[in-house]
C-alpha positions in Angstrom: 7.1 -12.8 -1.2 4.6 -12.8 -4.1 4.8 -10.5 -7.1 2.2 -7.7 -6.4 -0.8 -7.1 -8.6 -0.9 -4.1 -10.9 -3.4 -2.5 -8.6 -1.0 -2.9 -5.7 1.7 -1.2 -7.7 -0.6 1.7 -8.7 -1.7 2.1 -5.0 1.9 2.1 -3.9 2.7 5.0 -6.3 -0.3 6.9 -5.0 0.6 6.4 -1.3 4.3 7.0 -1.8 3.6 10.4 -3.5 4.5 9.6 -7.1 3.2 11.9 -9.8 1.2 10.4 -12.6 2.7 11.8 -15.7 0.9 13.1 -18.7 2.8 10.8 -21.0 0.1 8.9 -22.8 0.2 5.2 -23.5 -2.6 2.9 -24.5 -1.3 0.2 -22.2 0.5 1.8 -19.2 0.3 4.4 -16.5 3.6 6.3 -16.1 4.7 7.7 -12.7 7.6 9.7 -11.5 8.9 10.8 -8.1 11.6 13.4 -7.3 13.6 12.4 -4.2 15.0 14.9 -1.7 18.5 14.5 -3.2 17.2 15.4 -6.7 17.2 11.9 -8.1 14.1 11.3 -10.3 12.6 7.9 -10.2 10.4 6.6 -13.0 8.2 3.6 -13.3 5.2 2.4 -15.3 2.3 0.1 -14.5 0.4 -1.9 -17.0 -3.3 -1.3 -17.3 -5.7 -4.1 -16.4 -5.5 -6.9 -13.8 -3.1 -9.5 -12.7 0.5 -9.5 -11.6 2.6 -6.4 -12.1 5.1 -8.6 -14.0 5.3 -12.2 -14.9 8.9 -12.7 -13.8 9.9 -12.5 -10.1 13.4 -11.5 -11.1 12.0 -8.6 -13.0 9.9 -7.6 -9.9 13.1 -7.7 -7.9 14.7 -5.1 -10.3 11.6 -2.9 -10.2 11.4 -2.5 -6.4 15.2 -2.2 -6.2 16.0 0.2 -9.1 12.7 1.9 -10.2 11.1 2.3 -6.8 14.5 2.7 -5.0 13.5 0.6 -2.0 16.1 -1.1 0.3 14.1 -4.3 0.3 10.8 -5.7 -0.9 9.3 -5.5 2.6 9.3 -1.7 2.3 6.8 -2.0 -0.7 4.4 -4.0 1.4 4.9 -1.8 4.4 3.7 1.3 2.4 0.6 -0.6 1.4 -0.1 -1.8 4.9 0.6 1.5 6.8 -0.5 3.9 4.0 2.6 6.0 4.6 5.3 6.8 2.1 8.5 4.8 2.1 11.3 6.2 4.3 14.0 6.2 1.7 17.6 7.2 2.5 19.2 9.1 -0.3 22.4 7.1 0.4 22.7 4.2 -2.0 21.2 6.2 -4.9 24.4 8.0 -5.6 23.9 10.8 -3.2 27.1 12.0 -1.5 27.4 11.3 2.2 29.2 14.5 2.8 30.0 17.7 1.0 32.6 17.2 -1.7 36.1 18.4 -0.8 37.2 21.4 -2.9 40.7 21.5 -4.1 42.6 23.9 -1.9 45.4 24.9 -4.3 44.7 27.1 -7.3 44.2 25.2 -10.5 47.1 27.0 -12.2 49.5 25.8 -9.5 48.3 22.2 -9.8 48.7 22.3 -13.6 52.1 23.9 -13.4 53.4 21.2 -10.9 52.0 18.4 -13.0 52.6 19.6 -16.6 55.7 21.8 -16.3 57.6 20.3 -13.4 56.3 16.8 -14.2 55.3 15.7 -10.7 52.9 12.8 -10.4 49.3 14.0 -9.9 48.9 11.9 -6.7 52.0 13.6 -5.2 50.6 17.0 -6.0 47.2 16.1 -4.6 48.8 15.0 -1.3 50.6 18.4 -0.9 49.4 21.2 1.3 49.1 24.6 -0.3 52.3 25.7 1.4 54.2 22.7 0.1 52.9 23.2 -3.4 53.9 26.9 -3.4 57.4 26.2 -2.0 57.9 23.6 -4.8 56.8 26.2 -7.3 59.0 28.9 -5.9 62.1 26.5 -5.9 61.4 25.7 -9.5 61.1 29.3 -10.7 64.0 30.3 -8.5 64.7 33.8 -7.1 65.2 36.5 -9.7 68.7 37.8 -9.5 68.9 41.3 -11.0 72.7 41.0 -11.3 72.4 37.9 -13.6 70.4 39.8 -16.2 
């Protein structure tokens, strides 16, 4: 596919809902877009006419990383249909599921690793109950008669 003109890139930004920033530059328009997952995309478009960039490899990086498109055809589809790109947040570092919270208390994890000396991976594989039993075995029952 050909490298788009600067006017195509500016039009893409308008159709795709990019905000033209107030950052001033004598030779570029600057745009930004906040995605649903909170990622902020930024791009700039040179003023004037002609290709958006002289190097097709550079254009490849622009549509992939600055515009966050899955493929170049999405760029041309936005111009053709006049509808924003249907980006998926996956692929831009967005988690596919909620992060798993550690279930055991931090103090217990630290104790098992730093005091007892268990490998972190072993402790991470323990259930809460296993971790607490290990802790209790280590500290032992208090015997009032031994005092």
